[in-house]
Every structure is written in structure tokens, then in C-alpha cells.
VEXPA-861628 format. One record per atom (N, C-alpha, C): residue number from 1; atom name; x, y, z. Coordinates in steps of 0.02 Angstrom, whole numbers. Layout:
% residues N
NUM:CA:X:Y:Z
...
% end
This chain:
% residues 215
1:N:1154:398:-702
1:CA:1115:441:-657
1:C:1119:412:-586
2:N:1135:454:-538
2:CA:1139:431:-469
2:C:1071:412:-443
3:N:1070:368:-393
3:CA:1006:345:-365
3:C:965:405:-342
4:N:901:406:-361
4:CA:852:456:-342
4:C:863:524:-374
5:N:912:531:-419
5:CA:922:595:-453
5:C:861:614:-495
6:N:823:564:-518
6:CA:765:578:-560
6:C:714:621:-524
7:N:716:624:-458
7:CA:668:664:-421
7:C:676:738:-435
8:N:736:759:-453
8:CA:747:830:-468
8:C:709:853:-529
9:N:686:805:-571
9:CA:651:823:-632
9:C:576:835:-621
10:N:551:820:-561
10:CA:480:828:-547
10:C:468:890:-505
11:N:420:932:-527
11:CA:403:992:-490
11:C:334:988:-460
12:N:296:936:-474
12:CA:228:931:-449
12:C:222:869:-405
13:N:162:842:-400
13:CA:150:787:-355
13:C:180:721:-379
14:N:203:683:-331
14:CA:222:613:-342
14:C:173:570:-304
15:N:154:514:-334
15:CA:111:466:-301
15:C:147:399:-301
16:N:160:372:-242
16:CA:197:310:-236
16:C:151:257:-205
17:N:136:205:-243
17:CA:95:151:-217
17:C:138:96:-189
18:N:114:64:-137
18:CA:148:7:-108
18:C:104:-55:-114
19:N:135:-111:-131
19:CA:100:-175:-129
19:C:143:-223:-90
20:N:113:-256:-41
20:CA:152:-300:3
20:C:106:-354:30
21:N:131:-415:39
21:CA:91:-467:70
21:C:81:-454:144
22:N:29:-482:172
22:CA:15:-472:243
22:C:73:-498:285
23:N:93:-460:335
23:CA:149:-479:377
23:C:215:-446:358
24:N:218:-414:300
24:CA:279:-378:281
24:C:282:-313:320
25:N:340:-295:345
25:CA:348:-235:386
25:C:356:-173:342
26:N:299:-149:318
26:CA:299:-93:272
26:C:326:-29:303
27:N:320:-22:368
27:CA:341:40:400
27:C:415:55:388
28:N:456:3:382
28:CA:527:13:369
28:C:537:49:302
29:N:501:27:252
29:CA:506:56:185
29:C:476:126:184
30:N:418:134:216
30:CA:385:199:217
30:C:429:252:249
31:N:460:235:305
31:CA:503:283:339
31:C:562:304:295
32:N:591:255:260
32:CA:648:272:218
32:C:628:313:158
33:N:569:298:129
33:CA:545:339:73
33:C:536:411:95
34:N:506:421:154
34:CA:496:489:179
34:C:562:525:189
35:N:611:491:218
35:CA:676:523:229
35:C:710:540:163
36:N:706:494:115
36:CA:739:506:50
36:C:706:563:13
37:N:640:566:14
37:CA:605:619:-22
37:C:616:687:12
38:N:622:687:78
38:CA:634:749:113
38:C:700:781:91
39:N:749:739:74
39:CA:813:764:52
39:C:807:801:-15
40:N:753:787:-52
40:CA:741:820:-116
40:C:686:874:-110
41:N:670:892:-48
41:CA:624:946:-38
41:C:551:928:-40
42:N:536:864:-35
42:CA:466:842:-38
42:C:435:837:32
43:N:373:860:37
43:CA:331:846:95
43:C:291:783:79
44:N:292:734:124
44:CA:262:669:109
44:C:201:657:154
45:N:148:633:122
45:CA:86:617:158
45:C:69:544:144
46:N:56:506:197
46:CA:35:436:188
46:C:-41:432:188
47:N:-68:396:139
47:CA:-140:384:135
47:C:-152:310:142
48:N:-187:290:194
48:CA:-201:220:206
48:C:-268:202:173
49:N:-265:161:121
49:CA:-325:148:82
49:C:-380:114:123
50:N:-361:77:174
50:CA:-412:43:215
50:C:-453:93:255
51:N:-430:156:263
51:CA:-470:206:298
51:C:-536:218:262
52:N:-536:210:196
52:CA:-597:218:156
52:C:-651:171:181
53:N:-631:111:200
53:CA:-680:61:222
53:C:-715:83:286
54:N:-681:120:329
54:CA:-712:145:390
54:C:-767:195:374
55:N:-757:234:321
55:CA:-806:285:302
55:C:-870:256:274
56:N:-865:199:240
56:CA:-923:173:203
56:C:-947:105:227
57:N:-924:83:285
57:CA:-941:15:307
57:C:-1016:5:316
58:N:-1051:54:343
58:CA:-1123:46:354
58:C:-1161:45:287
59:N:-1138:84:239
59:CA:-1171:88:175
59:C:-1168:21:139
60:N:-1113:-14:146
60:CA:-1104:-77:110
60:C:-1117:-138:154
61:N:-1140:-127:215
61:CA:-1159:-182:258
61:C:-1101:-227:278
62:N:-1042:-196:291
62:CA:-985:-235:313
62:C:-969:-217:385
63:N:-939:-262:421
63:CA:-921:-251:490
63:C:-845:-255:498
64:N:-816:-200:522
64:CA:-745:-198:535
64:C:-733:-213:609
65:N:-689:-260:622
65:CA:-675:-282:690
65:C:-608:-254:714
66:N:-606:-232:775
66:CA:-545:-202:803
66:C:-498:-255:833
67:N:-525:-308:860
67:CA:-484:-360:891
67:C:-524:-424:897
68:N:-490:-481:901
68:CA:-417:-491:899
68:C:-388:-476:830
69:N:-322:-473:826
69:CA:-288:-448:767
69:C:-303:-488:704
70:N:-305:-555:709
70:CA:-317:-594:649
70:C:-388:-581:622
71:N:-436:-572:667
71:CA:-504:-558:645
71:C:-509:-487:616
72:N:-470:-441:645
72:CA:-469:-373:617
72:C:-445:-373:545
73:N:-389:-408:532
73:CA:-362:-410:465
73:C:-411:-444:417
74:N:-441:-499:438
74:CA:-489:-533:396
74:C:-550:-489:381
75:N:-571:-450:430
75:CA:-630:-408:419
75:C:-616:-354:367
76:N:-555:-328:367
76:CA:-537:-278:317
76:C:-531:-309:247
77:N:-505:-370:244
77:CA:-504:-405:180
77:C:-574:-416:154
78:N:-619:-438:198
78:CA:-689:-449:178
78:C:-721:-385:154
79:N:-709:-330:191
79:CA:-739:-266:173
79:C:-714:-241:106
80:N:-649:-248:93
80:CA:-622:-226:29
80:C:-652:-265:-28
81:N:-659:-330:-19
81:CA:-691:-372:-71
81:C:-763:-351:-83
82:N:-799:-338:-29
82:CA:-870:-319:-35
82:C:-878:-253:-71
83:N:-837:-204:-55
83:CA:-841:-139:-87
83:C:-826:-144:-161
84:N:-773:-180:-179
84:CA:-757:-189:-249
84:C:-813:-223:-287
85:N:-844:-273:-254
85:CA:-899:-310:-286
85:C:-960:-265:-294
86:N:-978:-228:-241
86:CA:-1037:-185:-245
86:C:-1029:-130:-296
87:N:-969:-102:-301
87:CA:-957:-47:-348
87:C:-938:-72:-417
88:N:-926:-138:-422
88:CA:-905:-168:-485
88:C:-843:-135:-513
89:N:-797:-119:-467
89:CA:-735:-86:-487
89:C:-678:-115:-445
90:N:-629:-143:-478
90:CA:-569:-167:-443
90:C:-527:-110:-417
91:N:-538:-49:-443
91:CA:-497:9:-423
91:C:-533:54:-374
92:N:-586:30:-341
92:CA:-628:73:-299
92:C:-588:109:-245
93:N:-545:74:-210
93:CA:-508:105:-155
93:C:-456:154:-181
94:N:-426:140:-239
94:CA:-377:185:-267
94:C:-409:251:-290
95:N:-470:246:-317
95:CA:-505:307:-339
95:C:-524:350:-279
96:N:-539:318:-222
96:CA:-551:356:-161
96:C:-488:394:-142
97:N:-429:362:-147
97:CA:-366:395:-130
97:C:-354:455:-175
98:N:-369:448:-239
98:CA:-362:504:-285
98:C:-407:562:-263
99:N:-468:545:-243
99:CA:-514:596:-219
99:C:-488:631:-157
100:N:-457:592:-112
100:CA:-429:621:-51
100:C:-372:669:-67
101:N:-330:651:-115
101:CA:-275:695:-135
101:C:-302:761:-160
102:N:-355:758:-201
102:CA:-382:819:-230
102:C:-424:859:-181
103:N:-462:824:-139
103:CA:-512:859:-97
103:C:-485:882:-30
104:N:-442:842:1
104:CA:-422:858:70
104:C:-349:874:78
105:N:-306:842:38
105:CA:-235:844:54
105:C:-195:892:12
106:N:-225:921:-40
106:CA:-188:971:-77
106:C:-174:1031:-33
107:N:-115:1062:-37
107:CA:-99:1120:4
107:C:-138:1181:-19
108:N:-141:1234:22
108:CA:-173:1296:1
108:C:-141:1322:-63
109:N:-179:1362:-100
109:CA:-155:1385:-165
109:C:-87:1419:-162
110:N:-75:1456:-108
110:CA:-11:1492:-103
110:C:48:1446:-94
111:N:35:1380:-80
111:CA:89:1332:-71
111:C:91:1280:-127
112:N:58:1293:-183
112:CA:56:1244:-237
112:C:124:1232:-269
113:N:171:1277:-256
113:CA:238:1266:-285
113:C:279:1218:-243
114:N:253:1196:-185
114:CA:289:1149:-144
114:C:289:1079:-176
115:N:343:1043:-167
115:CA:346:974:-190
115:C:310:930:-140
116:N:262:891:-164
116:CA:223:848:-120
116:C:222:777:-148
117:N:226:729:-103
117:CA:223:658:-123
117:C:172:624:-79
118:N:136:577:-109
118:CA:84:539:-73
118:C:101:465:-77
119:N:104:433:-19
119:CA:116:361:-16
119:C:50:325:-5
120:N:31:282:-50
120:CA:-32:245:-45
120:C:-19:177:-15
121:N:-44:167:45
121:CA:-32:106:84
121:C:-100:71:94
122:N:-113:18:61
122:CA:-72:-13:9
122:C:-120:-39:-44
123:N:-93:-52:-104
123:CA:-134:-75:-160
123:C:-140:-151:-159
124:N:-198:-175:-180
124:CA:-211:-247:-178
124:C:-243:-274:-242
125:N:-250:-231:-293
125:CA:-284:-254:-354
125:C:-251:-222:-415
126:N:-240:-260:-468
126:CA:-207:-233:-528
126:C:-246:-175:-559
127:N:-312:-174:-553
127:CA:-351:-119:-581
127:C:-335:-53:-547
128:N:-315:-56:-484
128:CA:-294:5:-449
128:C:-231:34:-482
129:N:-186:-10:-500
129:CA:-124:12:-532
129:C:-139:42:-601
130:N:-182:9:-639
130:CA:-200:34:-706
130:C:-228:104:-701
131:N:-274:115:-655
131:CA:-306:181:-650
131:C:-257:234:-627
132:N:-215:218:-579
132:CA:-167:267:-554
132:C:-116:286:-607
133:N:-94:237:-647
133:CA:-48:253:-702
133:C:-81:296:-755
134:N:-145:284:-766
134:CA:-182:324:-816
134:C:-191:396:-791
135:N:-203:404:-726
135:CA:-216:470:-698
135:C:-152:511:-689
136:N:-99:479:-663
136:CA:-39:516:-644
136:C:20:507:-692
137:N:14:461:-740
137:CA:67:451:-788
137:C:134:435:-755
138:N:186:471:-776
138:CA:253:459:-749
138:C:261:482:-677
139:N:209:515:-650
139:CA:212:537:-581
139:C:191:483:-531
140:N:173:424:-557
140:CA:153:368:-513
140:C:205:312:-517
141:N:223:286:-459
141:CA:270:230:-454
141:C:241:177:-407
142:N:247:115:-426
142:CA:225:60:-383
142:C:285:21:-358
143:N:290:16:-292
143:CA:345:-21:-261
143:C:317:-85:-230
144:N:345:-141:-250
144:CA:327:-206:-221
144:C:375:-222:-165
145:N:348:-238:-107
145:CA:388:-254:-48
145:C:389:-329:-38
146:N:448:-358:-44
146:CA:455:-431:-36
146:C:479:-448:34
147:N:446:-496:64
147:CA:468:-524:128
147:C:453:-598:127
148:N:502:-641:141
148:CA:490:-713:138
148:C:435:-735:186
149:N:402:-789:169
149:CA:344:-811:208
149:C:362:-824:281
150:N:421:-855:293
150:CA:440:-870:362
150:C:447:-806:403
151:N:474:-754:372
151:CA:484:-690:406
151:C:417:-657:421
152:N:370:-662:373
152:CA:304:-633:384
152:C:266:-671:439
153:N:274:-736:439
153:CA:242:-777:490
153:C:268:-757:560
154:N:334:-748:566
154:CA:363:-729:630
154:C:336:-661:652
155:N:330:-615:605
155:CA:305:-548:622
155:C:233:-551:647
156:N:191:-589:612
156:CA:121:-594:633
156:C:115:-630:700
157:N:155:-681:709
157:CA:151:-721:770
157:C:179:-684:830
158:N:239:-656:823
158:CA:273:-625:880
158:C:254:-552:891
159:N:250:-514:837
159:CA:236:-442:844
159:C:162:-426:849
160:N:120:-468:816
160:CA:48:-455:816
160:C:9:-504:860
161:N:45:-549:892
161:CA:14:-597:939
161:C:-41:-638:906
162:N:-30:-660:845
162:CA:-77:-702:809
162:C:-55:-775:814
163:N:-101:-818:831
163:CA:-85:-889:838
163:C:-58:-918:773
164:N:-19:-972:780
164:CA:14:-1003:722
164:C:-35:-1017:665
165:N:-88:-1053:680
165:CA:-135:-1073:628
165:C:-168:-1013:595
166:N:-185:-963:635
166:CA:-217:-903:608
166:C:-169:-863:564
167:N:-106:-860:584
167:CA:-56:-825:544
167:C:-46:-858:477
168:N:-43:-925:477
168:CA:-35:-962:415
168:C:-96:-952:370
169:N:-155:-951:399
169:CA:-217:-942:360
169:C:-219:-873:328
170:N:-198:-822:365
170:CA:-197:-753:338
170:C:-149:-747:279
171:N:-89:-776:287
171:CA:-39:-773:234
171:C:-65:-808:171
172:N:-96:-866:180
172:CA:-123:-904:124
172:C:-179:-865:90
173:N:-224:-838:129
173:CA:-280:-802:99
173:C:-256:-740:62
174:N:-212:-702:92
174:CA:-190:-639:63
174:C:-157:-648:-5
175:N:-117:-700:-11
175:CA:-77:-708:-72
175:C:-110:-752:-125
176:N:-158:-792:-105
176:CA:-186:-841:-152
176:C:-262:-839:-157
177:N:-292:-783:-136
177:CA:-365:-780:-138
177:C:-390:-786:-209
178:N:-442:-828:-219
178:CA:-471:-836:-284
178:C:-513:-775:-301
179:N:-522:-764:-366
179:CA:-560:-705:-386
179:C:-610:-722:-442
180:N:-661:-762:-428
180:CA:-708:-781:-480
180:C:-746:-722:-509
181:N:-758:-669:-471
181:CA:-794:-610:-498
181:C:-748:-549:-504
182:N:-683:-560:-496
182:CA:-633:-507:-503
182:C:-637:-454:-449
183:N:-674:-467:-395
183:CA:-681:-418:-342
183:C:-632:-431:-285
184:N:-613:-494:-275
184:CA:-567:-510:-220
184:C:-499:-478:-231
185:N:-465:-465:-176
185:CA:-398:-436:-183
185:C:-352:-484:-220
186:N:-303:-456:-255
186:CA:-258:-496:-295
186:C:-186:-471:-282
187:N:-162:-486:-223
187:CA:-97:-461:-203
187:C:-41:-486:-249
188:N:-43:-550:-266
188:CA:11:-578:-306
188:C:13:-546:-375
189:N:-45:-538:-407
189:CA:-47:-508:-474
189:C:-26:-435:-471
190:N:-45:-400:-418
190:CA:-26:-330:-411
190:C:49:-322:-401
191:N:77:-366:-361
191:CA:149:-365:-348
191:C:189:-372:-413
192:N:165:-414:-458
192:CA:202:-428:-519
192:C:205:-369:-568
193:N:163:-318:-559
193:CA:164:-261:-605
193:C:198:-200:-573
194:N:236:-211:-519
194:CA:272:-155:-486
194:C:327:-128:-530
195:N:344:-65:-520
195:CA:399:-33:-556
195:C:466:-48:-524
196:N:466:-61:-460
196:CA:527:-76:-423
196:C:509:-121:-365
197:N:560:-157:-340
197:CA:548:-205:-287
197:C:598:-194:-230
198:N:573:-198:-170
198:CA:615:-192:-110
198:C:612:-259:-74
199:N:671:-284:-54
199:CA:674:-347:-18
199:C:688:-333:56
200:N:646:-364:99
200:CA:657:-359:172
200:C:693:-421:197
201:N:720:-461:152
201:CA:758:-520:172
201:C:822:-498:207
202:N:836:-531:263
202:CA:897:-514:302
202:C:901:-440:316
203:N:853:-416:355
203:CA:849:-345:371
203:C:915:-317:397
204:N:935:-259:373
204:CA:997:-228:397
204:C:988:-197:465
205:N:1043:-173:494
205:CA:1041:-141:559
205:C:1003:-75:555
206:N:976:-52:612
206:CA:935:9:612
206:C:969:70:582
207:N:1035:77:593
207:CA:1068:137:567
207:C:1075:136:491
208:N:1061:79:461
208:CA:1063:74:388
208:C:1005:30:366
209:N:944:54:381
209:CA:887:10:381
209:C:856:-4:312
210:N:874:36:262
210:CA:839:26:198
210:C:864:-37:163
211:N:819:-83:147
211:CA:841:-146:117
211:C:859:-137:43
212:N:879:-191:13
212:CA:901:-189:-56
212:C:844:-173:-103
213:N:858:-132:-153
213:CA:807:-110:-201
213:C:825:-135:-270
214:N:775:-165:-304
214:CA:784:-185:-374
214:C:736:-146:-416
215:N:759:-119:-472
215:CA:716:-82:-518
215:C:714:-119:-584
% end
């Protein structure tokens, strides 16, 4: 079977989850997914799971910070942990995304025959994956985005203007956060249950930007 030919077998929604460590350039993968799906007649919508935190921050007593960048990222990590702990659900943010797909993003009834795909940016807990696989079955795919630590550090430092020590602390926290009550994000464990993996190692030239894919 040629690459991506399996998409011709789907007539309804596709849900594609992404899991990536902090500092990985997810936009490269997202753009290529959109282009590839468009070739098969899909309209693609990106849902950023962290947007949920903006909606409920006052209810859960969390504070989201806009700047500086390292504090912004840490505040979103803190908020995600707090929401999962308060709701006692590791899949809290993923269930919000499911609600958004059903409540806001479904097309009008006269366009239900259109092929639609939703990219969930991004998953951070294995329970999110379990729930999405239970809800969407074979219509859900999880893609793990790999980027070496040195490359992520460079991106945070040069592109996001984060100081060396702060960039190192973010990388360490994101990938190795402890989870005594199972509420903290678990990027490493989530990455290991992906259906396919994309490597951003040795990024190709812009005209051929999609990195190597392992399934």
C-alpha cells in the first residue's frame, strides 16, 4: 500500500493527536499533515488543548502568564496539572477537545459528507490517548514528534529568547516530571504509546520539509 493510501478508506472524521517534548518545532509537522490531508480531500482543523485552560483558569484558581516565555510555558504546565488534579482525570483536556469537535467544529448538516480531520495539539498524558482511542477507534492516530535535546534547547534559546538555564529547566521538567498523584503531565509515557513517530533530526530543506516518518 502506498504511503497515505489508507486515507481513502475513511469517509468520516479523522482525529490526529500530537505528542512532543517542549522545544520541538511542531509547526513543521502540522503544516505537512494539513498539506497531505488536503490532497485526499480533507479539511483540517487544529485544536490547541491549552486553549481549554484559558476558559477555566479562574474556576480552578490558576494563573496563566503571557510573558516572559519561560514563565508562560511553566504557567501552562502548572495549570494543566491543576486541572487534571481537580477533576481527577488524566484525560481532562482531551475530553474538552472531544466536546469542541462535537459542539463547535462540526460542519453544518448539509456538509456532513465532507472529509474532516482534527489535529490535537498536543497530548501530554497517557489517559488522553486511552480515551481518544476508545471514542474514535481506528479514526484516531497518535504521532510522536522526536527532536533531540540539543535541537530543542537551541530552539527555546534562539527562537523563544529563553535563557540557557531556564531552557534546560523547561526541558527537564517537561520530560521527567514526577507524577505522585497521576495528575502531572507525562510526556515521555505518552510518547511511547504513539502509533507513528516523526523525527526532526537533521531538518530537511524547506522545499522538502517533512522529516522522516516511522510507523
